[in-house]
C-alpha positions as CSV (number, residue, x, y, z in Angstrom):
1,M,-14.4,33.8,4.5
2,T,-14.0,35.7,1.2
3,S,-13.5,39.0,2.9
4,I,-10.7,37.8,5.1
5,S,-8.7,36.1,2.4
6,P,-7.4,39.3,0.6
7,H,-6.3,40.8,3.9
8,A,-4.5,37.5,4.8
9,D,-2.7,37.5,1.4
10,E,-1.8,41.2,1.8
11,L,-0.4,40.5,5.3
12,A,1.6,37.6,4.0
13,A,3.1,39.7,1.2
14,Q,4.1,42.4,3.7
15,L,5.8,39.8,6.0
16,R,7.8,38.4,3.0
17,K,9.0,41.9,2.1
18,R,9.7,43.0,5.7
19,P,13.4,42.9,6.5
20,L,14.5,40.9,9.6
21,K,14.8,43.3,12.4
22,R,16.1,40.9,15.0
23,P,19.4,39.1,14.6
24,L,18.0,36.2,16.5
25,E,15.6,35.5,13.6
26,S,18.4,35.2,11.1
27,I,20.2,32.8,13.4
28,I,17.1,30.6,13.8
29,I,16.4,30.6,10.1
30,G,20.0,29.8,9.4
31,G,20.0,26.9,11.9
32,L,16.8,25.4,10.4
33,T,18.3,25.7,6.9
34,L,21.4,24.0,8.1
35,C,19.4,21.1,9.7
36,G,17.5,20.6,6.4
37,L,20.7,20.6,4.3
38,T,22.4,18.2,6.8
39,S,19.6,15.7,6.6
40,F,19.6,15.9,2.8
41,A,23.4,15.4,2.7
42,V,23.3,12.5,5.1
43,T,20.6,10.8,3.1
44,A,22.5,11.4,-0.1
45,L,25.7,9.9,1.4
46,I,23.8,6.8,2.7
47,V,22.3,6.2,-0.8
48,F,25.7,6.8,-2.4
49,T,27.4,4.3,-0.1
50,L,24.6,1.7,-0.5
51,F,24.5,1.8,-4.2
52,G,28.2,1.9,-4.6
53,E,28.7,-1.4,-2.8
54,T,25.7,-2.8,-4.6
55,V,27.3,-2.1,-8.0
56,A,30.4,-4.0,-6.8
57,F,28.2,-7.0,-5.9
58,F,26.7,-7.1,-9.3
59,R,30.1,-7.3,-10.9
60,D,30.4,-10.8,-9.4
61,V,26.7,-11.9,-9.4
62,S,24.3,-11.8,-12.3
63,F,21.5,-9.3,-11.9
64,T,19.1,-11.8,-13.4
65,D,20.1,-14.5,-10.9
66,F,19.6,-12.0,-8.1
67,V,16.2,-10.8,-9.2
68,F,14.7,-14.0,-10.5
69,G,16.5,-16.6,-8.5
70,T,14.5,-18.5,-5.8
71,E,17.4,-19.9,-3.7
72,W,19.6,-17.9,-1.3
73,Q,22.8,-19.6,-0.1
74,A,25.3,-16.8,0.4
75,L,27.4,-18.1,3.3
76,I,27.5,-21.8,2.8
77,P,30.2,-23.1,0.3
78,P,30.9,-24.6,-2.1
79,K,28.2,-23.3,-4.4
80,F,26.8,-19.9,-3.5
81,K,23.4,-18.8,-4.7
82,Y,21.9,-15.3,-4.5
83,G,18.2,-15.5,-5.4
84,I,16.7,-12.8,-3.3
85,W,13.2,-14.1,-3.2
86,Q,13.7,-16.4,-0.2
87,L,14.7,-13.5,1.9
88,V,11.8,-11.4,0.5
89,A,9.4,-14.3,1.2
90,G,10.6,-14.4,4.8
91,T,10.0,-10.7,5.2
92,L,6.6,-10.9,3.7
93,N,5.8,-13.9,5.9
94,I,6.4,-11.8,9.0
95,V,4.6,-8.7,7.6
96,L,1.5,-10.7,6.6
97,W,0.9,-12.5,9.9
98,S,1.8,-9.6,12.1
99,I,-0.7,-7.4,10.3
100,V,-3.3,-10.2,10.4
101,F,-3.1,-10.2,14.2
102,A,-2.4,-6.5,14.9
103,L,-4.9,-4.8,12.5
104,P,-8.2,-6.1,14.1
105,L,-7.0,-5.5,17.6
106,G,-5.5,-2.1,16.8
107,L,-8.6,-0.9,15.0
108,A,-10.9,-2.2,17.8
109,A,-8.8,-0.4,20.4
110,A,-9.0,2.8,18.3
111,I,-12.8,2.5,18.0
112,Y,-13.2,1.9,21.7
113,L,-10.9,4.9,22.7
114,S,-12.5,7.2,20.2
115,E,-16.2,6.3,20.4
116,Y,-16.8,4.4,23.7
117,A,-14.2,5.3,26.3
118,H,-14.9,8.0,28.9
119,P,-12.4,10.9,28.4
120,R,-10.8,10.0,31.8
121,T,-10.5,6.4,30.8
122,R,-9.0,7.4,27.5
123,K,-6.4,9.6,29.2
124,I,-5.3,6.5,31.2
125,L,-5.5,3.8,28.6
126,K,-3.9,5.5,25.7
127,P,-0.5,6.3,27.4
128,I,-0.4,2.7,28.7
129,L,-1.1,1.4,25.1
130,E,1.6,3.7,23.6
131,A,4.1,2.5,26.3
132,L,4.3,-0.9,24.4
133,A,6.1,0.9,21.6
134,G,8.9,1.9,24.1
135,V,9.8,-1.7,25.0
136,P,13.2,-2.6,23.6
137,T,13.0,-4.9,20.7
138,V,15.5,-7.3,22.1
139,V,13.2,-7.8,25.0
140,Y,10.4,-8.6,22.6
141,A,12.7,-11.0,20.8
142,F,13.5,-13.1,23.8
143,F,9.9,-13.0,25.0
144,A,8.9,-14.5,21.6
145,L,11.6,-17.2,21.8
146,T,11.2,-18.3,25.4
147,F,7.5,-17.6,26.2
148,I,5.5,-17.5,23.0
149,T,7.2,-20.4,21.3
150,Q,8.3,-22.5,24.2
151,D,5.3,-22.0,26.6
152,V,2.4,-21.3,24.3
153,L,2.8,-22.5,20.7
154,R,4.7,-25.7,21.2
155,P,2.4,-27.1,24.0
156,L,-0.7,-25.9,22.1
157,L,0.2,-27.0,18.5
158,G,2.7,-29.8,19.3
159,T,6.5,-29.8,19.5
160,D,6.8,-31.7,16.2
161,R,4.8,-29.1,14.3
162,V,6.4,-26.0,15.8
163,P,10.2,-25.6,15.3
164,F,12.2,-23.7,17.9
165,F,12.6,-20.8,15.5
166,N,9.4,-20.0,13.6
167,A,7.7,-17.1,11.9
168,L,4.5,-17.3,14.0
169,G,6.2,-16.5,17.3
170,A,8.0,-13.5,15.8
171,S,4.8,-12.3,14.1
172,L,2.8,-12.5,17.3
173,V,5.3,-10.4,19.2
174,M,5.7,-8.1,16.2
175,A,1.9,-7.6,16.3
176,V,2.1,-6.5,19.9
177,M,4.9,-4.1,19.0
178,I,3.0,-2.4,16.2
179,L,-0.3,-2.4,18.0
180,P,0.2,1.0,19.6
181,T,1.1,2.5,16.2
182,I,-2.1,1.3,14.5
183,A,-4.3,2.1,17.5
184,S,-2.9,5.5,18.3
185,V,-2.7,6.9,14.8
186,S,-6.2,5.5,13.9
187,E,-7.7,7.0,17.1
188,D,-6.2,10.4,16.3
189,A,-7.7,10.2,12.8
190,M,-11.1,9.2,14.3
191,A,-11.0,12.0,16.9
192,N,-10.6,14.5,14.0
193,V,-13.9,13.4,12.4
194,P,-16.4,16.3,12.9
195,R,-18.9,15.8,15.6
196,D,-21.7,16.9,13.2
197,L,-21.3,13.6,11.2
198,R,-21.9,11.6,14.3
199,E,-24.9,13.7,15.4
200,A,-26.4,13.4,11.9
201,A,-26.1,9.6,12.0
202,Y,-27.6,9.5,15.5
203,G,-30.5,11.7,14.3
204,L,-31.2,9.1,11.6
205,G,-31.6,6.4,14.3
206,A,-28.1,4.8,14.0
207,T,-26.7,3.0,16.9
208,R,-23.3,3.8,18.4
209,L,-21.7,0.8,16.7
210,E,-23.2,1.7,13.4
211,V,-21.9,5.3,13.7
212,A,-18.5,4.0,14.6
213,V,-18.3,1.4,11.8
214,K,-20.3,3.1,9.0
215,V,-19.5,6.8,9.6
216,V,-16.4,7.4,11.6
217,V,-14.2,4.6,10.2
218,P,-14.9,5.6,6.5
219,A,-14.4,9.3,7.3
220,A,-11.0,8.5,9.0
221,L,-10.0,5.9,6.4
222,S,-6.9,7.9,5.2
223,G,-5.5,8.1,8.7
224,I,-6.2,4.4,9.3
225,I,-4.5,3.4,6.1
226,A,-1.5,5.6,7.1
227,S,-1.3,3.8,10.4
228,V,-1.2,0.4,8.8
229,L,1.4,1.5,6.2
230,L,3.5,2.9,9.0
231,A,3.2,-0.3,11.0
232,I,4.2,-2.3,7.9
233,A,7.3,-0.1,7.4
234,R,8.3,-0.8,11.0
235,V,7.9,-4.5,10.6
236,I,9.9,-4.5,7.4
237,G,12.8,-2.7,9.1
238,E,12.7,-4.7,12.3
239,T,15.9,-6.8,13.0
240,M,16.3,-8.2,16.5
241,I,12.9,-9.9,16.8
242,V,13.2,-11.7,13.5
243,A,16.9,-12.5,13.9
244,V,16.3,-14.1,17.4
245,A,12.8,-15.7,17.0
246,A,12.3,-16.4,13.3
247,G,15.7,-18.1,12.6
248,S,18.3,-17.8,9.9
249,T,17.2,-20.3,7.3
250,P,16.0,-18.8,4.0
251,N,12.7,-20.3,3.0
252,L,10.4,-19.6,0.2
253,T,7.1,-19.9,2.1
254,L,4.4,-18.0,3.8
255,N,3.8,-20.8,6.3
256,P,3.8,-19.2,9.8
257,L,5.1,-22.4,11.4
258,A,8.2,-22.5,9.2
259,T,11.7,-21.2,10.0
260,V,12.5,-18.2,7.9
261,Q,15.1,-15.5,7.4
262,T,14.2,-12.0,6.6
263,M,16.3,-9.4,4.7
264,T,17.1,-7.6,7.9
265,G,18.0,-10.9,9.6
266,Y,20.5,-11.7,6.9
267,M,22.0,-8.2,7.1
268,L,22.5,-8.7,10.9
269,Q,24.1,-12.1,10.3
270,V,26.6,-10.7,7.8
271,G,27.2,-7.6,9.9
272,L,28.2,-9.7,12.9
273,G,31.2,-10.9,10.9
274,D,30.2,-14.0,9.1
275,A,31.7,-12.6,5.9
276,A,35.1,-11.0,5.3
277,R,35.2,-7.4,4.0
278,G,35.7,-7.2,0.3
279,T,34.2,-10.6,-0.6
280,T,31.0,-11.2,-2.6
281,Q,29.3,-12.4,0.6
282,Y,30.1,-9.0,2.3
283,S,28.9,-6.9,-0.7
284,S,25.7,-9.0,-0.8
285,L,24.8,-7.2,2.5
286,F,24.5,-4.0,0.5
287,A,22.6,-5.6,-2.3
288,V,20.0,-6.8,0.2
289,G,20.0,-3.4,1.9
290,T,19.4,-1.7,-1.5
291,T,16.4,-4.1,-2.1
292,L,15.1,-3.3,1.4
293,F,15.5,0.4,0.6
294,L,13.6,0.2,-2.6
295,F,10.8,-1.8,-1.0
296,T,10.5,0.9,1.8
297,F,10.7,3.7,-0.8
298,L,7.9,2.2,-2.9
299,L,5.9,1.7,0.2
300,N,6.2,5.3,1.2
301,V,5.3,6.5,-2.3
302,G,2.3,4.2,-2.3
303,A,1.3,5.4,1.1
304,Q,1.3,9.0,-0.1
305,V,-0.8,8.2,-3.1
306,I,-3.3,6.1,-1.1
307,V,-3.6,8.7,1.7
308,R,-4.2,11.5,-0.8
309,K,-6.8,9.5,-2.6
310,F,-8.9,8.7,0.5
311,K,-8.2,11.9,2.4
312,E,-11.3,13.7,3.6
313,A,-11.2,17.5,4.1
314,Y,-13.6,19.0,6.7
315,E,-14.2,22.7,7.4
């Protein structure tokens, strides 16, 4: 290893100094650079537009009321209230219960595909599982409303306890939607765990279940955490399922049987024309969008920190 490294460094230095002999290389590099600059410019324009309208919102609404208020009544006169925490609670409600249902199933599916399934079986089951991610969300939304709520939850728990719009129905379907993300990414992380670790555990007398739970899962923990955080990010940004199945009533609760409204659900409601352009109600759309952006940004930063902390490097 030590004798190869100097030659590799010397070769890399020569490649950096070598002029481009083929015009096609210049075109490809220029195209890649343009794509990178375009994505950066689009992101900057989105942030500029979002924060610009948010500043206009805070000219009419106190920042303190927005951040510390606990009641959201933006579209119902005469007294408007803009306490963001009811919408945040609705979003957290959906995130919490969808992860509660999806994480055990997704992790179990990943362990089975990685440690128990025959390679031929894995090749068949994994694409079928990943196909769930390709189902349109509006189909999931009406499935949650008509089947999960009407035919499962209300007959099982009682019509008086389960409202027509509820967080549990949306969370169950959301769990199905993010199940492929957790299972597929976790299985990929487990597949990258060196075979030597498994063989060493088997040599010590461990069973296949003990190897999977006590060796493979801890070794692939960074990938599993990344899959969960990716699933959470998708739940936070989902719109159609929560707008159709969870309702449009802001509610400061984590009760899964309650009717709630998420941040994305409110943004869809305003975006459909419930507020005139230029009004405070319209600019509240951007304030909520900025809040959602900040939550997602902090989640991504936290994901990077957590993944780096638990990342295992194998040679």
